C-alpha positions as CSV (number, residue, x, y, z in Angstrom):
1,X,-190.7,5.9,39.5
2,X,-188.7,4.3,42.3
3,X,-190.5,5.8,45.3
4,X,-189.0,3.4,47.8
5,X,-185.5,4.9,47.9
6,X,-184.8,7.3,50.7
7,X,-182.6,10.4,50.2
8,X,-180.7,10.9,53.5
9,X,-178.2,13.4,54.8
10,X,-175.2,12.6,57.0
11,X,-175.2,14.8,60.1
12,X,-171.4,15.0,59.5
13,X,-172.1,17.1,56.4
14,X,-173.0,20.0,58.8
15,X,-170.8,19.1,61.8
16,X,-169.7,22.7,62.2
17,X,-173.2,23.6,63.2
18,X,-175.1,22.6,66.3
19,X,-176.5,19.1,65.9
20,X,-180.1,20.3,66.3
21,X,-179.6,23.0,63.7
22,X,-178.2,20.4,61.2
23,X,-181.4,18.4,61.7
24,X,-183.5,21.5,61.2
25,X,-181.8,22.3,57.9
26,X,-182.0,18.8,56.6
27,X,-185.7,18.7,57.3
28,X,-186.3,22.1,55.7
29,X,-184.3,21.0,52.6
30,X,-186.6,18.0,52.1
31,X,-184.4,15.1,53.0
32,X,-186.2,11.9,54.1
33,X,-184.1,11.8,57.2
34,X,-180.5,11.7,58.4
35,X,-177.6,9.4,59.2
36,X,-176.5,10.3,62.7
37,X,-172.8,10.2,63.3
38,X,-172.1,9.5,67.0
39,X,-169.6,12.3,67.9
40,X,-168.5,14.5,70.8
41,X,-172.1,15.6,71.3
42,X,-172.8,12.1,72.8
43,X,-170.2,12.4,75.6
44,X,-171.5,12.7,79.1
45,X,-175.2,12.9,78.0
46,X,-178.1,10.5,78.0
47,X,-177.8,9.2,74.3
48,X,-181.4,7.9,74.2
49,X,-182.8,11.2,75.3
50,X,-180.7,13.1,72.8
51,X,-181.6,10.9,69.9
52,X,-185.3,11.1,70.7
53,X,-185.1,14.9,70.8
54,X,-183.5,14.8,67.3
55,X,-186.1,12.5,66.0
56,X,-188.7,15.1,66.9
57,X,-187.1,17.3,64.2
58,X,-186.4,14.7,61.5
59,X,-186.3,10.9,61.1
60,X,-183.0,9.1,61.7
61,X,-182.5,6.4,59.0
62,X,-179.2,5.1,60.3
63,X,-176.5,5.6,62.9
64,X,-172.7,5.7,62.1
65,X,-170.8,4.2,65.0
66,X,-168.0,6.4,66.4
67,X,-164.8,6.4,64.4
68,X,-162.8,8.3,67.1
69,X,-162.5,7.7,70.8
70,X,-165.4,9.1,72.9
71,X,-165.7,9.3,76.6
72,X,-168.0,6.5,77.8
73,X,-168.2,4.6,74.5
74,X,-165.1,2.4,74.8
75,X,-163.1,1.2,71.9
76,X,-164.4,0.3,68.4
77,X,-166.0,-3.0,69.5
78,X,-167.8,-1.5,72.5
79,X,-168.8,1.6,70.7
80,X,-170.4,-0.6,67.9
81,X,-172.4,-2.6,70.5
82,X,-173.5,0.7,72.2
83,X,-174.6,2.1,68.9
84,X,-176.6,-1.0,68.1
85,X,-178.3,-0.9,71.5
86,X,-179.1,2.8,71.0
87,X,-180.5,2.1,67.6
88,X,-182.7,-0.7,68.9
89,X,-184.0,1.4,71.8
90,X,-184.9,4.4,69.5
91,X,-186.3,2.4,66.5
92,X,-183.4,3.1,64.1
93,X,-183.0,0.5,61.4
94,X,-179.3,0.4,60.6
95,X,-175.9,0.9,62.2
96,X,-172.7,1.4,60.1
97,X,-169.1,1.0,61.2
98,X,-165.6,1.2,59.8
99,X,-163.4,-1.9,59.5
100,X,-160.2,-2.2,61.5
101,X,-157.1,-0.3,60.4
102,X,-153.9,-2.4,59.9
103,X,-151.9,0.8,59.8
104,X,-153.4,1.8,63.2
105,X,-152.5,-1.7,64.6
106,X,-156.1,-2.4,65.6
107,X,-155.2,-6.1,66.2
108,X,-157.8,-6.8,68.8
109,X,-160.6,-5.3,66.7
110,X,-159.3,-7.2,63.7
111,X,-159.4,-10.6,65.6
112,X,-162.8,-9.9,67.0
113,X,-164.2,-9.1,63.5
114,X,-163.2,-12.5,62.2
115,X,-164.5,-14.3,65.3
116,X,-168.1,-13.1,64.7
117,X,-169.9,-15.7,62.7
118,X,-173.2,-13.9,62.2
119,X,-173.2,-10.1,62.6
120,X,-176.9,-9.8,62.3
121,X,-177.6,-12.3,65.1
122,X,-174.6,-11.7,67.4
123,X,-174.2,-7.9,67.0
124,X,-177.5,-6.8,65.5
125,X,-179.5,-8.2,68.3
126,X,-180.8,-11.2,66.3
127,X,-181.8,-9.0,63.4
128,X,-183.4,-6.1,65.3
129,X,-180.8,-3.7,63.7
130,X,-179.1,-4.1,60.4
131,X,-175.3,-3.9,60.8
132,X,-173.2,-2.7,57.9
133,X,-169.5,-2.2,57.3
134,X,-168.1,0.5,55.0
135,X,-165.6,0.3,52.2
136,X,-162.7,2.6,53.0
137,X,-160.5,5.0,51.0
138,X,-157.0,4.9,49.4
139,X,-155.0,7.7,50.8
140,X,-151.6,9.4,50.5
141,X,-149.2,10.0,47.5
142,X,-148.8,6.2,47.0
143,X,-152.6,5.5,47.3
144,X,-152.5,3.0,50.2
145,X,-155.7,1.7,51.8
146,X,-154.9,1.5,55.6
147,X,-157.9,-0.7,56.4
148,X,-158.4,-4.5,56.1
149,X,-160.8,-5.8,53.4
150,X,-159.7,-3.1,50.9
151,X,-160.1,-5.4,47.9
152,X,-163.7,-5.6,46.6
153,X,-163.8,-9.4,46.2
154,X,-162.2,-9.9,49.7
155,X,-164.9,-7.7,51.3
156,X,-167.7,-9.5,49.4
157,X,-166.4,-12.9,50.5
158,X,-166.2,-11.6,54.1
159,X,-169.6,-10.1,54.3
160,X,-171.2,-13.2,52.8
161,X,-169.4,-15.5,55.1
162,X,-170.2,-13.5,58.2
163,X,-173.8,-12.3,57.4
164,X,-172.7,-8.7,57.3
165,X,-174.2,-5.9,55.1
166,X,-172.5,-3.1,53.3
167,X,-172.5,0.7,53.2
168,X,-171.1,1.5,49.8
169,X,-169.1,4.8,49.8
170,X,-168.6,6.4,46.4
171,X,-165.8,8.8,47.4
172,X,-163.9,6.0,49.2
173,X,-164.2,3.7,46.2
174,X,-163.5,6.5,43.8
175,X,-160.3,7.4,45.6
176,X,-158.8,4.2,44.3
177,X,-160.9,3.7,41.1
178,X,-162.3,6.7,39.4
179,X,-164.6,4.5,37.4
180,X,-166.0,2.7,40.4
181,X,-169.3,1.5,38.9
182,X,-168.1,-2.0,38.1
183,X,-167.1,-2.5,41.7
184,X,-170.5,-1.2,42.8
185,X,-172.2,-3.8,40.7
186,X,-170.0,-6.6,42.2
187,X,-171.2,-5.5,45.6
188,X,-174.8,-5.0,44.4
189,X,-174.9,-8.5,42.9
190,X,-173.9,-9.9,46.3
191,X,-177.3,-8.7,47.6
192,X,-175.5,-7.0,50.6
193,X,-175.8,-3.2,50.0
194,X,-178.1,-1.5,52.5
195,X,-176.8,2.1,52.4
196,X,-174.9,4.3,50.0
197,X,-172.7,7.2,51.0
198,X,-172.8,9.6,48.1
199,X,-170.2,12.3,47.4
200,X,-167.5,13.2,44.9
201,X,-163.7,12.7,44.9
202,X,-161.0,14.5,43.0
203,X,-157.7,16.3,43.4
204,X,-156.9,14.1,46.4
205,X,-159.9,15.4,48.3
206,X,-162.7,13.3,49.6
207,X,-166.4,14.0,50.3
208,X,-166.8,16.8,47.7
209,X,-170.1,18.1,46.5
210,X,-171.2,16.3,43.3
211,X,-169.5,18.2,40.5
212,X,-166.5,19.4,42.5
213,X,-164.6,16.2,41.8
214,X,-164.1,13.7,38.9
215,X,-166.4,10.8,39.7
216,X,-169.3,9.8,37.3
217,X,-171.9,10.4,39.9
218,X,-174.8,11.3,37.6
219,X,-174.1,8.1,35.7
220,X,-174.0,6.2,38.9
221,X,-177.4,7.5,40.0
222,X,-178.8,6.6,36.6
223,X,-177.5,3.1,37.0
224,X,-178.9,2.9,40.5
225,X,-182.3,3.8,39.1
226,X,-182.4,0.6,37.1
227,X,-181.6,-1.7,40.0
228,X,-183.9,-3.1,42.7
229,X,-182.0,-1.2,45.4
230,X,-184.4,0.2,47.9
231,X,-182.2,1.5,50.8
232,X,-180.9,4.9,51.6
233,X,-178.7,7.1,49.4
234,X,-176.9,9.3,52.0
235,X,-175.3,12.5,51.0
236,X,-172.1,12.7,53.0
237,X,-170.1,15.8,52.0
238,X,-167.5,17.9,53.9
239,X,-169.0,20.9,55.6
240,X,-166.3,22.9,54.1
241,X,-168.0,22.4,50.8
242,X,-170.9,24.6,51.9
243,X,-171.0,28.4,52.2
244,X,-171.1,29.9,55.7
245,X,-174.4,31.6,55.2
246,X,-177.3,29.3,56.4
247,X,-179.6,30.5,53.7
248,X,-177.2,29.4,51.0
249,X,-176.5,26.1,52.9
250,X,-180.2,25.4,52.8
251,X,-180.4,26.3,49.1
252,X,-177.5,24.0,48.3
253,X,-179.1,21.1,50.3
254,X,-182.4,21.6,48.5
255,X,-180.7,21.5,45.1
256,X,-178.6,18.4,46.0
257,X,-181.5,16.4,47.3
258,X,-183.6,17.4,44.2
259,X,-180.7,16.4,41.9
260,X,-180.4,13.0,43.6
261,X,-184.2,12.4,43.3
262,X,-184.3,13.4,39.6
263,X,-181.3,11.2,38.6
264,X,-182.8,8.2,40.5
265,X,-186.2,8.7,38.8
266,X,-188.1,9.9,41.9
267,X,-188.8,13.3,40.4
268,X,-189.2,14.6,36.8
269,X,-186.3,16.7,35.4
270,X,-188.5,19.8,35.5
271,X,-188.0,19.8,39.3
272,X,-184.5,21.1,38.7
273,X,-185.6,24.1,36.7
274,X,-185.5,26.5,39.6
275,X,-181.8,25.5,40.2
276,X,-180.9,25.5,36.5
277,X,-178.2,28.2,36.8
278,X,-176.4,26.2,39.4
279,X,-176.8,22.6,38.2
280,X,-173.8,20.4,37.4
281,X,-173.4,19.3,33.8
282,X,-171.7,15.9,33.3
283,X,-168.9,15.9,30.8
284,X,-167.8,13.1,28.5
285,X,-164.9,12.1,30.7
286,X,-167.3,11.7,33.7
287,X,-166.1,14.9,35.3
288,X,-168.5,17.7,36.1
289,X,-167.9,21.3,35.3
290,X,-167.4,22.9,38.7
291,X,-167.6,26.4,37.2
292,X,-171.3,25.7,36.3
293,X,-172.0,25.1,40.0
294,X,-169.9,27.8,41.5
295,X,-172.9,29.2,43.3
296,X,-173.1,26.0,45.4
297,X,-169.9,26.6,47.4
């Protein structure tokens, strides 16, 4: 059994709830911790104090740097540095950020990114905090990726050359390539993956609950089980995927983290028996029968 993997939950999966309540539900559902998205809750507050209060509820495995403007955090470069400093001060191992958008004309951010020679030393405080960049989605009718480093081999070359690690996002990669497992292995063989964002994609919608889209996620987890990957697998789904009732949200979270543990070999299949009526069943084409898991949403 691969007991070193951590099953994490993105706080963004429950962003419609108060942040403290999201942490309470994640802890009650049995997750090994959370990825904390720096959002509007971090404006005009003491961020260290807020993070430490959340850590009393559940561990924080990673921080996602802001991907929208926040008062007091500056632009994307400053907010990344602030996030790393916050992680170092509160004992959080990893900070993830999005690459610059060419469509958004983030030219200064783009130039800065290429000027950094060693992200772990220059941004990660000489290795105190792991810094990862995230692969981004293809969007729109014409399936355009509006961010730089959209090609897998280009990103691999960049992260190797600049000592940068990767957060591999399944829904983002799946938005361009439904059978994304080969691209995962290209990244995996680079030795640079430190976090996985896990969710489904289908019908032009991102961050779906596994089984609500068309990605071969069960097969992906089975492949992951046979690798030496020992980082986090972070469930990052849209809060609109969950029911409004908190009791049902908790049951869905319990089922999802159990499913992820079973398919990565951390639990025996019998652990899913109490969720049997709601479990997704993978079909031959890699899709999952959403009707089977209708109770989950």
